[in-house]
Phi, psi and omega in degrees: 000134184294140175226136178291128179274147178277176187299315182295318177300319176296315180295320182293329184261004187297313185297317177297324180297323177291311184297320184267003180061032170293328170273117191216179182253138162248151187239127179248117181295151172246126193238142170280110185296339183283323186248342184078010182265157181273133178250353180163191179201160176245133176273121181250130181289129177229152180226113176247106177282132183296338181261320186255357175084200185293131175251136185277143180307321180298340181267319187263334182295314178301327178294315182294323179293317183298326184255017176057040176249353185293332177300312180296322179293319181291320178292324175298317178298315180301317180292323174305313180296317178299320177298320177296315179299320177297323176299318178298312181301317182294333179269357180077024180266133182297136181281151165243145180297135180242131181267139179233132179287141178243125176276150177299334178291331176300321185271321185278337184244348186215164177272072186293321185298312181296323180297314182285329176293324176295322180289319181297319180292324179301319182264358177055054181260133176303134188293331181287353178267007179233123179244145182246126183257123172253153178259155177302316183297326178297316182295321182300326185291335181195079188299317184298311180297319181293323177297317180293322182294316178297321176298318180294318177297323179293319177301328179276349176104005183283150170267134183245128178251148171261114182270156174059034180300134178094355183277342180254198186257352188234031188305310186292324179292319179298314181296327177295322188263342182257128184273067178273164186256332184223142175252139174243130187239137181267142182287006179303337178298329187253019177296127175096326178207155175262130180093219179064201182297320176300320180295322177295319177297313180296319178302317182293322178298318180297316181293321178298316181298325177295316180294329177282352181071031183244133171297151179232128178248129178256129181249159180087020181280122185244341185232158178295325179299317175296314180298316179296321179297314179300319177298323180296333180257011170102012178244111183264337190269119185230156175223132178160182186292346177304318182260317181194141168280169177304130187250143173294167190301312183296320178292324177292323178301321178296320179295316181299322179288329189271318188268135174295152182248157172207156181282155165291145179239150176299150186289330178213122176251118178282136183273353179235187183277010182293131177260122186304313183297318180291324184295325182275353178285119183297342181259005183284161176296321178303315179292323178300314182293317181299317187278334191237328195246342175270170177287204177290115191221156177210163178233129179212162175256148180223127181247172187293346175272005177088008182281129177248128178228114181286140178253317181212143170226147176260175187296326179291328177296316180299320179294318183295325181280341175070192173067014177057028174284147181268172176300324180291324179298318180295311184294321182285337185284160169279118186303324186278355184301326182274000184261139167274176189299317183296310183290329173295319178298321177296314182293318180291324175299318179294319176300317180293324174298320178293324178294317181289320187275333186070013183237175178286134176232148185231153175207164173239127182224146174266143176210157181263132180244135178235142171219151182299325184269329189249357179080225186241150176205158177245126185230156176247129184239129169267123186244133176246114193248136174217133179275122179248357178198160183198154162243191177292339187233352186221147184233140175263121191238133174254128184230136170248138187234155170228136174275110184248025183303309182301313181302314184293317180296318175302315182296318178297320177295317180296317181298317180294318179298315181297320180297315176299315181299317183292325178295319178292324180294332179290340180264359181225177178277062185231135173249142181223155179205160179241131184241118178269119192290318187298320184247008174058039178259141177236134178244115184276161173283174180300317179297322176298317179295321184286311188277326186251006177057042179267149175286170182294339181218130176247127180267158175052042179290139019262007187305319182297325178290325176290315182295328181278357178082008178295316175257118184299156184302327183286349175250000186297311182296321178297319183291323175297318179296328176303316184290329174291324177290326177296319177300327182276355173107013176297125186283334186206138177219144175201152179193160171266120188232133174284125185247156178065173182297339179278356179050053180277127185286131175229146174274105184260132183229147171229135171236131186262139174253139183245151177278185185292344178263008177083011179271139176299130184250305178219165174227141182249120182252152174213154177225115182250130181301131176267118186291316182275099185293341179290347183271012185300137177182185180211141173222174177128216182076297179254015178096003183288167180082012182282000000 
């Protein structure tokens, strides 16, 4: 039966514990919850006395620290890990990176770095297969020395992890000043409930780690619910009893042989030269350009579950969206609330195209906008989307937008008017057509195609109509001049012109449509049969006869 040893018993048996490996390592796997593959493991110090049984770390580690023996125990544990890695190499088993804890006493009182490097070289273990965990409390005790130590470890090629992130009072300050490679977060935040205030904090830490480009491992995961929640907010790497308790060496070796491995990947890889730190600097050139010189723009993340989370919007974006909403209103709102099913499908399809192409993709979508002061409105937005960063599950998207609501509504009104006009023309002796000024294309009505044998689209108009004899030769130059006037912005033209080889008189009219900048866009033509053939004559050219 296990019995807790007192301080003196621990000290008296320490030397024998090292020699006989009563102080040994147990290994807890770290798993990618999304793939089920192993990404690493942590070596945990255990002490099993042959007489008194298992001694808990909380009981013996403070004793070793108090008596300056923890350094020897830590170096012993590091060598135990190197022997295990050497065992794997000799058996032809692929290595997984193993993390080893570093005590502040190792660094402040001893040359720990040189000691472990000598051991690593002795066993010839690849340096990237050994990770060193420092704690936040260790760093607080001597920031300058810890910074120097991490720099030395990096020079040697070691990966450095910050363990127990969030357990102290200065986490963010420590993280800012220490150049660690991996963050380890304890699930203590989510004890008792999933989500809530703890969930908000963890979600923020996950997003922060992505911007820093650091993988994040959450430890202490015991339930599928916890693991699924972490995966839902973008953290796949977990350590805890859900997958495995700390395993003895032989049991861990079996897991290493059985489970597929994969490397840890940085949380966010930017696809362009944007530097995350510079981008968030309010005085940087990137921020100046974003805020003042580009059009209406925003930055958001998009994950495979369809979640959109805005990170930044500029003032022009707020103006384009209208309704007097603030930046905080945009960031706090659920992006998809204003989309119906069809428009959301269009937007997400475009996002997926941008992800696949790596290029800019565009779409137009209608959405409902609400604000506390202005009520509700329905707007149409043209979005230009480009993916500038990604992880395996989340994408960083830069979007520029234009509010084209007025343009769309005008187009709808014109389309409806044209539809009604064409319907009426089919019931009377009226021919109608649409002329696009920029490319000289003419689209005739059904009666034009039926009675005059015209195709659905005429290029280089009006020449095809003149060549076909619809406009007689003596009126050809006048009709060409009409089109030159339309290009120059004449709003209306009309005249009575004898058409076809039968020289049947028609009242021919043109009305010009302009874009929002006042430039001529299209012209709508019609020809109405003149019943009294004796009234034949012609006016127009400069817009007369209106």
